[in-house]
C-alpha positions in Angstrom: 139.1 57.5 45.9 137.0 60.7 45.8 136.7 62.1 42.3 137.3 65.8 41.5 134.0 67.6 41.0 132.0 64.9 42.8 128.8 65.9 44.7 129.3 66.6 48.4 129.5 63.4 50.3 127.4 62.3 53.3 129.8 60.6 55.7 128.9 58.2 58.5 131.1 56.2 60.8 129.8 53.0 62.5 131.5 50.7 64.9 130.7 47.0 64.4 131.3 44.2 66.8 132.4 41.0 65.0 132.0 37.7 66.9 135.2 35.9 67.8 137.0 34.1 66.3 137.6 36.6 63.5 140.8 36.9 61.5 140.3 40.5 60.5 143.9 40.9 59.4 143.6 37.9 57.1 140.3 39.1 55.6 141.7 42.7 55.0 144.9 41.3 53.5 142.9 38.9 51.2 140.7 41.8 50.0 143.6 44.1 49.5 145.6 41.5 47.6 142.7 40.9 45.2 141.6 44.6 44.9 140.3 45.7 41.6 142.5 48.6 40.4 140.6 51.9 40.3 137.7 50.6 42.3 139.3 49.1 45.5 142.4 49.7 47.6 143.7 48.4 50.8 146.7 47.8 53.1 147.3 45.7 56.2 144.6 47.4 58.4 142.0 48.9 56.0 140.1 48.3 52.8 138.2 50.8 50.7 135.7 49.9 47.9 133.7 52.1 45.6 130.2 51.3 44.7 127.4 52.5 42.3 124.3 52.8 44.4 120.6 53.6 43.7 121.1 57.4 44.0 124.7 57.8 43.0 128.2 56.8 43.9 129.7 55.9 47.2 132.7 54.4 49.0 133.0 52.2 52.1 136.2 51.9 54.2 136.6 49.1 56.7 139.3 49.8 59.4 140.5 47.2 61.9 140.7 48.5 65.4 143.5 47.5 67.6 143.1 44.6 70.1 145.5 43.3 72.7 147.4 40.2 71.6 145.6 37.1 72.8 142.4 39.0 73.4 139.5 36.6 72.8 136.8 39.3 72.9 134.8 40.2 69.9 136.7 42.2 67.3 135.7 45.8 66.5 135.9 47.4 63.1 135.1 50.9 62.0 133.1 51.3 58.9 133.1 54.7 57.1 130.5 55.2 54.4 130.7 58.2 52.0 127.7 58.5 49.7 126.3 61.2 47.4 122.8 60.7 48.7 122.1 59.9 52.4 119.5 57.3 51.4 122.2 55.0 50.1 124.2 54.8 53.3 122.1 51.9 54.8 122.5 49.8 51.6 126.2 50.3 51.6 126.5 49.4 55.3 124.3 46.3 54.9 126.6 45.0 52.2 129.6 45.5 54.4 128.0 43.6 57.3 127.6 40.6 55.0 131.3 40.7 54.1 
């Protein structure tokens, strides 16, 4: 979803623990199915959304990390933020945590 000629991105990856029970696959499938063409995209394990932020554009990608079947431990997801200005990364991550 990066656009040609865009400003260099500041990229950050964060691992988040999500309390059980959490149907991560169901959430990602729902978001992917209802994605806004040109602004969002997803598949069975990841979802990417673009955003207009205070200092420029950005994207956030949520990736489900593998768990063993029947594992009742908290789920883990990897969140990757790409922003034009580093100051926007926290805002984008905070919005993802609320999701």
